[in-house]
GUMAR-378343 format. One record per residue (C-alpha): residue number from 1; residue in one letter; x, y, z. Coordinates in nm, 4 decimals. Each point is the difference from the previous one (the first is absolute). Example, Ala and Ser with C-alpha at 12.3 -4.5 7.8 and 13.67 -1.06 7.14 Angstrom:
(1; 'A'; (1.2300; -0.4500; 0.7800)) (2; 'S'; (0.1370; 0.3440; -0.0660)) 
This chain:
(1; 'M'; (10.4340; 13.4352; 9.6956)) (2; 'A'; (0.3690; 0.0914; -0.0117)) (3; 'M'; (0.1543; 0.1346; 0.3192)) (4; 'D'; (0.3324; 0.1420; 0.1064)) (5; 'K'; (0.2633; -0.2557; 0.0971)) (6; 'G'; (-0.0542; 0.0132; 0.3765)) (7; 'A'; (-0.3768; -0.0357; -0.0126)) (8; 'A'; (0.0154; -0.2614; -0.2750)) (9; 'S'; (0.2578; -0.2120; 0.1847)) (10; 'S'; (-0.2109; -0.0039; 0.3186)) (11; 'Y'; (-0.3145; -0.0911; -0.1913)) (12; 'V'; (0.1715; -0.2649; -0.2124)) (13; 'Y'; (0.1652; -0.1636; 0.3012)) (14; 'A'; (-0.3328; -0.0330; 0.1803)) (15; 'K'; (-0.1827; -0.1176; -0.3114)) (16; 'A'; (0.2723; -0.2473; -0.1026)) (17; 'S'; (0.0179; -0.1415; 0.3531)) (18; 'G'; (-0.3707; -0.0713; -0.0037)) (19; 'M'; (0.0173; -0.1618; -0.3423)) (20; 'L'; (0.2862; -0.2271; 0.1038)) (21; 'A'; (-0.1942; -0.1104; 0.3066)) (22; 'R'; (-0.2724; -0.1316; -0.2312)) (23; 'S'; (0.2359; -0.1510; -0.2563)) (24; 'F'; (0.1094; -0.3602; -0.0505)) (25; 'V'; (0.3550; 0.0664; 0.1053)) (26; 'G'; (0.2193; -0.1402; 0.2733)) (27; 'S'; (-0.1688; -0.2826; 0.1919)) (28; 'R'; (-0.3316; 0.0792; -0.1733)) (29; 'S'; (0.1492; -0.1247; -0.3290)) (30; 'V'; (-0.0776; -0.3554; 0.1105)) (31; 'R'; (-0.3712; 0.0685; -0.0465)) (32; 'L'; (0.0535; 0.0259; -0.3764)) (33; 'F'; (0.1019; -0.3649; -0.0067)) (34; 'E'; (-0.2716; -0.1326; 0.2315)) (35; 'V'; (-0.2826; 0.0339; -0.2530)) (36; 'K'; (-0.0911; -0.2968; -0.2194)) (37; 'T'; (-0.1221; 0.1639; -0.3210)) (38; 'L'; (0.0673; 0.3046; -0.2147)) (39; 'A'; (-0.3525; 0.1207; 0.0756)) (40; 'E'; (0.0793; -0.0058; 0.3730)) (41; 'L'; (0.3266; 0.1826; -0.0633)) (42; 'W'; (-0.1850; 0.2694; -0.1945)) (43; 'S'; (-0.2532; 0.0465; 0.2810)) (44; 'L'; (0.2800; 0.0184; 0.2572)) (45; 'I'; (0.1862; 0.2759; -0.1851)) (46; 'F'; (-0.2757; 0.2032; -0.1657)) (47; 'T'; (-0.3443; 0.1314; 0.0855)) (48; 'D'; (-0.0928; 0.0155; -0.3709)) (49; 'P'; (-0.2386; -0.2692; -0.1288)) (50; 'L'; (0.1651; -0.3186; -0.1238)) (51; 'P'; (0.0306; 0.0047; -0.3835)) (52; 'V'; (-0.1925; -0.2753; -0.1744)) (53; 'V'; (0.2897; -0.1350; -0.2105)) (54; 'P'; (0.1891; -0.3302; -0.0425)) (55; 'E'; (0.2577; -0.0790; 0.2681)) (56; 'M'; (0.3019; 0.0701; -0.2212)) (57; 'V'; (-0.1440; 0.3392; -0.0918)) (58; 'L'; (-0.0844; 0.0651; 0.3648)) (59; 'A'; (0.3632; -0.0548; 0.1013)) (60; 'R'; (0.1166; 0.2599; -0.2535)) (61; 'E'; (-0.2765; 0.2412; 0.0991)) (62; 'L'; (0.0810; -0.0409; 0.3691)) (63; 'E'; (0.3694; 0.0719; -0.0495)) (64; 'K'; (-0.0667; 0.2958; -0.2296)) (65; 'T'; (-0.2599; 0.1475; 0.2363)) (66; 'A'; (0.2398; -0.0337; 0.2936)) (67; 'R'; (0.2744; 0.1695; -0.1981)) (68; 'D'; (-0.2206; 0.2836; -0.1198)) (69; 'R'; (-0.1354; 0.0600; 0.3513)) (70; 'F'; (0.3527; 0.0138; 0.1430)) (71; 'I'; (0.1119; 0.2554; -0.2591)) (72; 'S'; (-0.3154; 0.2071; 0.0423)) (73; 'Q'; (0.0431; 0.0114; 0.3787)) (74; 'Y'; (0.3640; 0.0954; -0.0305)) (75; 'M'; (-0.0681; 0.2786; -0.2492)) (76; 'K'; (-0.2735; 0.1436; 0.2236)) (77; 'L'; (0.2523; 0.0223; 0.2818)) (78; 'V'; (0.2663; 0.1506; -0.2260)) (79; 'T'; (-0.2391; 0.2691; -0.1219)) (80; 'C'; (-0.0404; 0.1225; 0.3578)) (81; 'Y'; (0.3327; 0.1745; -0.0531)) (82; 'S'; (0.0021; 0.3189; -0.2057)) (83; 'R'; (0.3561; -0.0978; -0.1017)) (84; 'P'; (0.0513; -0.3757; 0.0491)) (85; 'A'; (0.3548; -0.1086; 0.0843)) (86; 'D'; (0.1940; -0.1473; -0.2908)) (87; 'I'; (0.0354; -0.3349; 0.1772)) (88; 'L'; (-0.3793; -0.0360; 0.0098)) (89; 'L'; (-0.0277; 0.0693; -0.3728)) (90; 'A'; (0.2911; -0.2323; -0.0802)) (91; 'Q'; (-0.1910; -0.2879; 0.1583)) (92; 'L'; (-0.2931; 0.0732; -0.2314)) (93; 'H'; (0.2263; 0.0319; -0.3039)) (94; 'H'; (0.0889; -0.3685; 0.0379)) (95; 'Y'; (-0.3247; -0.0673; -0.1828)) (96; 'D'; (0.0799; 0.2237; -0.2955)) (97; 'Y'; (0.3368; -0.1695; -0.0422)) (98; 'E'; (-0.1870; -0.3303; -0.0098)) (99; 'N'; (-0.2547; 0.1550; -0.2366)) (100; 'V'; (0.2783; 0.0890; -0.2438)) (101; 'K'; (0.1216; -0.3601; 0.0061)) (102; 'A'; (-0.3534; -0.1233; -0.0693)) (103; 'V'; (-0.0404; 0.2420; -0.2905)) (104; 'G'; (0.3369; -0.0974; -0.1482)) (105; 'A'; (-0.0746; -0.3717; 0.0345)) (106; 'A'; (-0.3459; 0.0283; -0.1596)) (107; 'L'; (0.1211; 0.2024; -0.2987)) (108; 'C'; (0.3144; -0.2096; -0.0386)) (109; 'L'; (-0.2224; -0.3052; -0.0462)) (110; 'G'; (-0.2131; 0.1870; -0.2524)) (111; 'D'; (-0.3014; 0.0295; 0.2280)) (112; 'G'; (-0.0727; 0.3660; -0.0669)) (113; 'K'; (-0.3766; -0.0324; 0.0050)) (114; 'K'; (-0.0449; -0.1174; 0.3561)) (115; 'K'; (0.1141; 0.2494; 0.2609)) (116; 'P'; (0.1899; -0.1789; 0.2778)) (117; 'D'; (-0.1202; 0.0118; 0.3587)) (118; 'M'; (0.1552; 0.3214; 0.1292)) (119; 'V'; (-0.0305; 0.1399; 0.3497)) (120; 'D'; (-0.1261; 0.3570; -0.0248)) (121; 'I'; (0.1779; 0.2229; 0.2517)) (122; 'S'; (-0.1370; 0.3301; -0.1303)) (123; 'P'; (0.0629; 0.2799; 0.0882)) (124; 'F'; (0.3471; -0.1191; 0.1025)) (125; 'N'; (0.0650; -0.1836; -0.3238)) (126; 'L'; (0.3200; 0.0158; -0.2027)) (127; 'L'; (-0.1781; -0.1447; -0.3042)) (128; 'K'; (-0.2691; 0.1438; -0.2244)) (129; 'Y'; (-0.2366; -0.2971; 0.0044)) (130; 'N'; (-0.2321; 0.1405; -0.2657)) (131; 'A'; (0.2817; 0.0051; -0.2557)) (132; 'W'; (-0.0019; -0.3791; -0.0330)) (133; 'P'; (0.1332; -0.1627; -0.2193)) (134; 'D'; (0.2466; 0.2791; -0.0882)) (135; 'V'; (0.2929; -0.0799; 0.2302)) (136; 'A'; (0.1876; 0.3241; -0.0684)) (137; 'A'; (-0.3109; 0.2053; 0.0759)) (138; 'M'; (-0.0731; -0.1989; 0.3155)) (139; 'T'; (0.3459; 0.0642; 0.1472)) (140; 'S'; (0.0612; 0.3496; -0.1359)) (141; 'G'; (0.0878; 0.2878; 0.2289)) (142; 'A'; (0.0947; -0.2165; 0.2980)) (143; 'S'; (0.2912; -0.1977; 0.1403)) (144; 'L'; (-0.1000; -0.2975; -0.2152)) (145; 'S'; (0.0177; 0.1850; -0.3315)) (146; 'W'; (0.3048; -0.2056; -0.1068)) (147; 'Y'; (-0.2360; -0.2964; -0.0353)) (148; 'N'; (-0.1339; 0.1383; -0.3279)) (149; 'R'; (-0.0351; -0.3033; -0.2270)) (150; 'V'; (-0.1233; -0.3565; 0.0024)) (151; 'P'; (0.2855; -0.2285; 0.1054)) (152; 'T'; (0.0946; -0.3162; -0.1846)) (153; 'L'; (-0.0020; -0.3249; 0.1964)) (154; 'T'; (0.3764; 0.0345; 0.0475)) (155; 'E'; (-0.0242; 0.3618; 0.1122)) (156; 'Q'; (-0.2909; -0.0569; 0.2364)) (157; 'R'; (0.2098; -0.1571; 0.2758)) (158; 'E'; (0.2616; 0.2750; -0.0234)) (159; 'M'; (-0.2611; 0.2761; 0.0122)) (160; 'D'; (-0.1812; -0.1638; 0.2923)) (161; 'F'; (0.3365; -0.0242; 0.1769)) (162; 'R'; (0.0536; 0.3722; -0.0501)) (163; 'L'; (-0.3505; 0.0721; 0.1308)) (164; 'D'; (0.0726; -0.1980; 0.3166)) (165; 'W'; (0.3199; 0.1897; 0.0668)) (166; 'Q'; (-0.1630; 0.3339; -0.0751)) (167; 'Y'; (-0.2744; -0.0740; 0.2511)) (168; 'V'; (0.2565; -0.0930; 0.2642)) (169; 'G'; (0.1765; 0.3295; -0.0686)) (170; 'E'; (-0.3198; 0.2043; 0.0238)) (171; 'T'; (-0.0968; -0.1654; 0.3277)) (172; 'W'; (0.3452; 0.0401; 0.1537)) (173; 'R'; (0.0272; 0.3680; -0.0932)) (174; 'A'; (-0.3473; 0.0537; 0.1452)) (175; 'A'; (0.1176; -0.1613; 0.3257)) (176; 'L'; (0.2926; 0.2420; 0.0100)) (177; 'R'; (-0.2537; 0.2842; 0.0001)) (178; 'C'; (-0.2171; -0.1391; 0.2816)) (179; 'D'; (-0.0687; 0.2010; 0.3128)) (180; 'A'; (0.3274; 0.0231; 0.1926)) (181; 'E'; (-0.1619; -0.1544; 0.3072)) (182; 'C'; (-0.0693; -0.3352; -0.1690)) (183; 'R'; (0.2421; 0.0073; -0.2938)) (184; 'E'; (0.2679; -0.2344; 0.1340)) (185; 'D'; (-0.2487; -0.2689; 0.1016)) (186; 'V'; (-0.1790; 0.0164; -0.3344)) (187; 'K'; (0.3339; -0.0229; -0.1808)) (188; 'A'; (0.1087; -0.2971; 0.2116)) (189; 'L'; (-0.3230; -0.1867; -0.0729)) (190; 'L'; (0.0237; 0.0615; -0.3740)) (191; 'Y'; (0.3724; -0.0676; -0.0161)) (192; 'E'; (-0.0355; -0.3495; 0.1443)) (193; 'R'; (-0.2929; -0.0732; -0.2295)) (194; 'F'; (0.1894; 0.0998; -0.3144)) (195; 'V'; (0.3092; -0.1942; 0.1105)) (196; 'I'; (-0.1966; -0.3202; 0.0660)) (197; 'E'; (-0.1933; 0.0377; -0.3258)) (198; 'G'; (0.3327; 0.0233; -0.1829)) (199; 'V'; (0.1289; -0.3148; 0.1698)) (200; 'L'; (-0.3218; -0.1866; -0.0775)) (201; 'W'; (0.0081; 0.1071; -0.3640)) (202; 'A'; (0.3586; -0.1215; -0.0361)) (203; 'L'; (-0.0860; -0.3273; 0.1749)) (204; 'R'; (-0.2960; -0.0667; -0.2284)) (205; 'L'; (0.2118; 0.0621; -0.3106)) (206; 'R'; (0.2582; -0.2484; 0.1268)) (207; 'K'; (-0.2363; -0.2640; 0.1414)) (208; 'Y'; (-0.2869; -0.0020; -0.2502)) (209; 'Y'; (0.1736; 0.1189; -0.3194)) (210; 'D'; (0.3476; -0.1407; 0.0668)) (211; 'M'; (0.1648; 0.3303; -0.0924)) (212; 'P'; (0.3796; 0.0157; 0.0429)) (213; 'Q'; (0.1424; 0.2227; 0.2710)) (214; 'D'; (0.1525; 0.2521; -0.2408)) (215; 'V'; (-0.3283; 0.0455; -0.1900)) (216; 'V'; (-0.1959; 0.0572; 0.3211)) (217; 'D'; (0.2669; 0.2432; 0.1189)) (218; 'S'; (-0.0352; 0.2074; -0.3182)) (219; 'L'; (-0.3780; 0.0144; 0.0478)) (220; 'L'; (0.0391; 0.1430; 0.3497)) (221; 'R'; (0.1202; 0.3293; -0.1450)) (222; 'S'; (-0.2643; 0.2711; -0.0282)) (223; 'P'; (-0.0571; 0.1130; -0.3617)) (224; 'V'; (-0.1308; 0.3296; 0.1349)) (225; 'G'; (0.3225; 0.1042; 0.1740)) (226; 'E'; (-0.1528; 0.2545; 0.2347)) (227; 'G'; (0.2991; 0.0295; 0.2366)) (228; 'D'; (-0.2375; 0.0652; 0.2914)) (229; 'G'; (0.0984; -0.2959; 0.2155)) (230; 'T'; (-0.2119; -0.2617; -0.1744)) (231; 'E'; (0.3181; -0.1592; -0.1341)) (232; 'H'; (0.0627; -0.1333; 0.3513)) (233; 'F'; (-0.3162; -0.2132; -0.0076)) (234; 'S'; (0.1673; -0.2647; -0.2182)) (235; 'Q'; (0.3190; -0.0355; 0.2007)) (236; 'E'; (-0.1397; -0.2641; 0.2347)) (237; 'A'; (-0.1299; -0.2049; -0.2932)) (238; 'A'; (0.3385; 0.0232; -0.1741)) (239; 'K'; (0.1725; -0.1140; 0.3179)) (240; 'T'; (-0.2068; -0.3222; 0.0054)) (241; 'L'; (0.0666; -0.0988; -0.3623)) (242; 'P'; (0.3085; -0.2149; 0.0724)) (243; 'W'; (-0.1893; -0.2047; 0.2605)) (244; 'A'; (-0.1337; -0.3316; -0.1277)) (245; 'L'; (-0.3746; -0.0403; 0.0460)) (246; 'D'; (0.0560; -0.3110; 0.2145)) (247; 'D'; (0.2918; 0.1355; 0.2052)) (248; 'W'; (-0.1445; 0.0488; 0.3472)) (249; 'E'; (0.3364; 0.0959; 0.1485)) (250; 'S'; (0.0221; 0.3081; -0.2246)) (251; 'W'; (-0.3609; 0.1060; 0.0371)) (252; 'R'; (-0.0214; -0.0438; 0.3775)) (253; 'K'; (0.2469; 0.2883; 0.0398)) (254; 'W'; (-0.2133; 0.2286; -0.2152)) (255; 'K'; (-0.1124; 0.3328; 0.1470)) (256; 'Y'; (-0.3652; -0.1029; -0.0458)) (257; 'A'; (0.0378; -0.3660; 0.0987)) (258; 'Q'; (-0.3085; 0.0261; 0.2243)) (259; 'F'; (-0.2134; -0.0173; -0.3155)) (260; 'L'; (0.1525; -0.3263; -0.1303)) (261; 'N'; (-0.1926; -0.3258; -0.0126)) (262; 'P'; (0.1076; -0.2272; 0.2878)) (263; 'H'; (0.3018; -0.2274; -0.0226)) (264; 'E'; (-0.0032; -0.3462; 0.1573)) (265; 'E'; (0.3279; -0.1759; 0.0715)) (266; 'G'; (0.0533; -0.2947; -0.2333)) (267; 'V'; (-0.2772; 0.1062; -0.2395)) (268; 'V'; (0.0731; 0.1521; -0.3417)) (269; 'W'; (-0.0808; 0.3718; 0.0109)) (270; 'N'; (-0.0812; 0.2219; -0.2956)) (271; 'I'; (-0.0927; 0.3649; 0.0245)) (272; 'D'; (-0.3693; 0.0775; -0.0431)) (273; 'P'; (-0.0779; 0.3505; -0.1361)) (274; 'R'; (-0.3691; -0.0409; 0.0871)) (275; 'W'; (0.0839; -0.0669; 0.3637)) (276; 'I'; (0.2264; 0.3060; 0.0093)) (277; 'Y'; (-0.2705; 0.2159; -0.1536)) (278; 'N'; (-0.2663; -0.1073; 0.2488)) (279; 'A'; (0.2341; 0.0228; 0.3004)) (280; 'F'; (0.1066; 0.3470; -0.1064)) (281; 'R'; (-0.3573; 0.1100; -0.0685)) (282; 'R'; (-0.1087; -0.1024; 0.3504)) (283; 'D'; (0.2870; 0.1974; 0.1509)) (284; 'Y'; (-0.0627; 0.2956; -0.2323)) (285; 'V'; (-0.3669; 0.0220; 0.0945)) (286; 'R'; (0.0849; -0.0355; 0.3695)) (287; 'K'; (0.2445; 0.2921; -0.0208)) (288; 'T'; (-0.2537; 0.2013; -0.1952)) (289; 'Y'; (-0.2630; -0.0539; 0.2701)) (290; 'S'; (0.2410; 0.1403; 0.2578)) (291; 'L'; (0.0878; 0.2951; -0.2184)) (292; 'F'; (-0.3671; 0.0820; -0.0657)) (293; 'H'; (-0.0448; 0.1361; 0.3527)) (294; 'K'; (0.3444; 0.1536; 0.0442)) (295; 'Y'; (-0.0470; 0.3299; -0.1868)) (296; 'P'; (-0.3770; 0.0657; 0.0027)) (297; 'F'; (0.0155; 0.3584; -0.1254)) (298; 'T'; (0.2046; -0.0608; -0.3139)) (299; 'E'; (-0.0600; -0.1794; -0.3315)) (300; 'C'; (0.1468; -0.3141; 0.1586)) (301; 'P'; (-0.3277; -0.1608; 0.1202)) (302; 'L'; (-0.1534; 0.0143; -0.3480)) (303; 'F'; (0.3235; -0.1304; -0.1550)) (304; 'C'; (-0.0213; -0.2933; 0.2438)) (305; 'W'; (-0.3753; -0.0445; -0.0499)) (306; 'Y'; (0.0600; -0.0584; -0.3690)) (307; 'I'; (0.2547; -0.2760; 0.0691)) (308; 'I'; (-0.2172; -0.1735; 0.2593)) (309; 'K'; (-0.3102; 0.0129; -0.2200)) (310; 'R'; (0.1974; -0.1242; -0.3017)) (311; 'N'; (0.0902; -0.2976; 0.2167)) (312; 'E'; (-0.3685; -0.0500; 0.0757)) (313; 'L'; (-0.0704; 0.0094; -0.3729)) (314; 'D'; (0.2643; -0.2674; -0.0626)) (315; 'N'; (-0.1604; -0.2201; 0.2650)) (316; 'I'; (-0.3463; 0.0488; -0.1497)) (317; 'R'; (0.1369; -0.1140; -0.3364)) (318; 'A'; (0.1650; -0.3015; 0.1632)) (319; 'A'; (-0.3243; -0.0958; 0.1752)) (320; 'S'; (-0.1983; 0.0439; -0.3217)) (321; 'E'; (0.2438; -0.2079; -0.2046)) (322; 'S'; (0.0105; -0.2769; 0.2618)) (323; 'L'; (-0.3783; -0.0317; -0.0133)) (324; 'R'; (-0.0129; 0.0116; -0.3791)) (325; 'L'; (0.2719; -0.2644; -0.0380)) (326; 'G'; (-0.1072; -0.2145; 0.2943)) (327; 'I'; (0.3223; 0.0530; 0.1970)) (328; 'P'; (-0.0343; -0.0863; 0.3724)) (329; 'A'; (-0.0208; 0.3114; 0.2177)) (330; 'A'; (0.2924; -0.1113; 0.2185)) (331; 'Q'; (0.2209; -0.0332; -0.3062)) (332; 'A'; (-0.1055; 0.3376; -0.1399)) (333; 'M'; (0.0617; 0.1672; 0.3360)) (334; 'Q'; (0.3392; -0.1607; 0.0294)) (335; 'T'; (0.0907; 0.1198; -0.3490)) (336; 'V'; (-0.0606; 0.3646; 0.0883)) (337; 'G'; (0.0937; -0.0325; 0.3674)) (338; 'V'; (-0.3312; 0.1362; 0.1241)) (339; 'Q'; (0.0022; -0.1924; 0.3260)) (340; 'E'; (0.3246; 0.1656; 0.0970)) (341; 'V'; (-0.1005; 0.3589; -0.0715)) (342; 'T'; (-0.0641; 0.2017; 0.3140)) (343; 'N'; (-0.1142; 0.3504; 0.0743)) (344; 'G'; (0.3492; 0.0943; 0.1089)) 
């Protein structure tokens, strides 16, 4: 039942606190990697009966069930508000942006008979799911209405790029409208995330696709051109472009050097985007934990709850994949940095 903001915030804070206490987050994440089979992992996470399906199917079902439960729980908390804050809806809209990509990819490949796996965020949806496979009808009347045709293979990357930037813009503008009490902390958290994501994206283009500096630099420019401050998110990535990927002396002076993979004197060093991502994610979740309790009577706790539980979801997927592929638990935990995550 929807409530006014004050009553809803108090209820949501208490409810979300209790749910986090029972979640596989922080030090409890280790338990996800202590089980020996997918069946054990299912029983650890869910109270529902174990599906009688092959192991590969069970892994997919486990990950999908965990995702759907997370979204369902979040939406129940959001609906406590008679008028949910824009930042709470922006977090949900991430899934519709990904849904658009899935629709475009399926139709681009000529697979118009099989509806792609889309996360249903009704009644907060930007897309008209029932209009499949008519792209224009699915996106009509909303902020995604420009995506009104099936892209070619060449256009698909460009359109996905625009979707990513548009989502960043929507989220940032929503942060600017947060409750004044928590606004600056929410902005700071998001700002660092978008900056690091930009750096990581540029690094991956250079390291894994061998893209020249000038090409990467041109791709750091938003095609949306909102002029709302999002243009600053790429400045840090642009600053790092001249630095060679094996030049420790340049990178060690970087503003975010604490996230770099270690350097050992006399040993060849090369930057590792995966290490940076995991180191940043640990720090990001730690800061989010602290922020969760800082402004209990605002939208901030639920904003933080979403981030923390998304991290739990990522760890569930990692545990599931490690069991399916036979990866040692210690290696899987090291990959996602679970053993170093704390409750803040």
